[in-house]
N, C-alpha and C positions, 0 to 999 in steps of 0.2 A: 894330379893332387893327391896326397895322400890324405887320410882321415884325420889325422894329428893336424897336418898343415889346415885343413877346415875348420878345426875346432879352435885352433888358436885365432882366427879372424871372425869376430862374431858378426861381421855383415856377412860374410859368404857362409859362416854356419847356418844361420837364419833364414828361410825362403822371404819370410816378410821383410825383414832388414835389407836382404838384397833387392827385392823388389822397391824399398823405399831409397836405396841408394841410387838405383838406375832413375828414379822419378827426379831425383836432386840433379843428376848429370844433365838428363835431357832438359829440366828447366834452366840450368845454366846455360845450355847450348842455344835455347830459345831467346832468352835474354841476351846472349852474345850476337845472334843474328839479327835481333830487332836493332841493336846498336848498329850494326853494319847496315841495315836497314836505311836508318836514318841518314847515315853518311851518304848512301845511293840517292836518296831523295835530295840532298843537298848538292850532289854533284850533278842532278838530274839525268841519272841513269836509269831510263826505263826498263832497258834490258835486265841490268843488273838487279834492279827491282823485284821483277818478276821471278828471276831464279832465287832470290832471297826469299820471297813469298812461298815459294814451293817448298823451298828447304824448310821454313818456318811450320807448314802446314803438315810435312811428314813428321818434323819432332814432335808437333801436338799430337798427331795421330799416335805416334810411338809414346808419349806419356800417358795419354788416355788407356792405352793398351796395358802399360804398367801398372796403373791405378787399377784396372780391372782385375789383374793379376794379383796385386796386391790384395785385393777383396776375396779371392778365391783362396789363396794360401793359408796355412796356419801358422800362427807365430810359435817358436820354439825357442824364443828369448825374449827376455823384458825388452830389449832394444826393438825386435819385430813388433812386439805388442804395442810398445809407446809409437811405433811408426805407425801402426793402423789406428791408434787412436788419433793421431794428428792428422792422418788422411781422413779420418771421419769428420773431423772438425772442420777441414777444407771443405769436404763435400757439402755439408750442413750450409756452409755459407754460401754455395754456389747457386742454392735454391731452386734447383731443378730435380724435378720427381725421381729421375733415375740416380741422381747422386744422393739424393736422401733416402733412397731404399739401400742404396751401397753404402752409406753411412752406418745404416743400422746393422748391416752384416759386419762390416768393421768393427763397430764397437762391441758388438756379440763375440766375435773371436776374440778380440784383445781383452775383453773381461774375463772370458772362459780362460785363457791361458794364465791371466794374471791371478785369477781366484785359485786355478790349481796349484799355482805356485806359491801360493799364500802371500802374494803382492797385492792384494785387493783390500782395500779400506772400504768398506761400502758405504759408511756414513760420510765420509771425505769425498769419494768419488759422487755421491748423490748431490753433494753440494755444487760439485763442479759441472756435472753432466745436467742438462737440461731436457733429456729425453726421457719417455716413458720406460724404457729399457732399463736404463740408468736408476730408476725410483724402483722398477720391478724388482731387478737384481740385488739392490740393496736390502728391501723387504725379506727376500728369500733367506740369507744367511741368519738373520733374526730369528726367523720361523725355525729354520734349523736350530738353533741353538736352544730353544724353548723345547723343543722335542727331545734334545740330549740331556736336558737338565731334569727332565720328568721321569 
């Protein structure tokens, strides 16, 4: 694949967006397998149910690995940063300590990209974000503006 082909596709261009796309695909497969599992239950096919459970577990592990990768990569597009913010929201809702920590990392990476791209409105984002990081980052640009005007 040439560089120009990569830059034309926003998902392939940004590692964070590519991770998010992989998560969406895996979750779609998980939903499909869950539907097949219900059909296997109705058919009372224990062997098929075991096989579908194994497939579903593998897909869930792959989705978790993709979520971990999403927290490790840097967004290089607004789509990637938005994917990281959405993943942070998902992780906070899970209410698990590991996911809560990953949510902080995701939010920090996304906000860092958006700030550097001048796409971050601190006041608006503070209204949306209920995390301490969101409030801290919202006050940082205000302090910088005061220093510049002096």
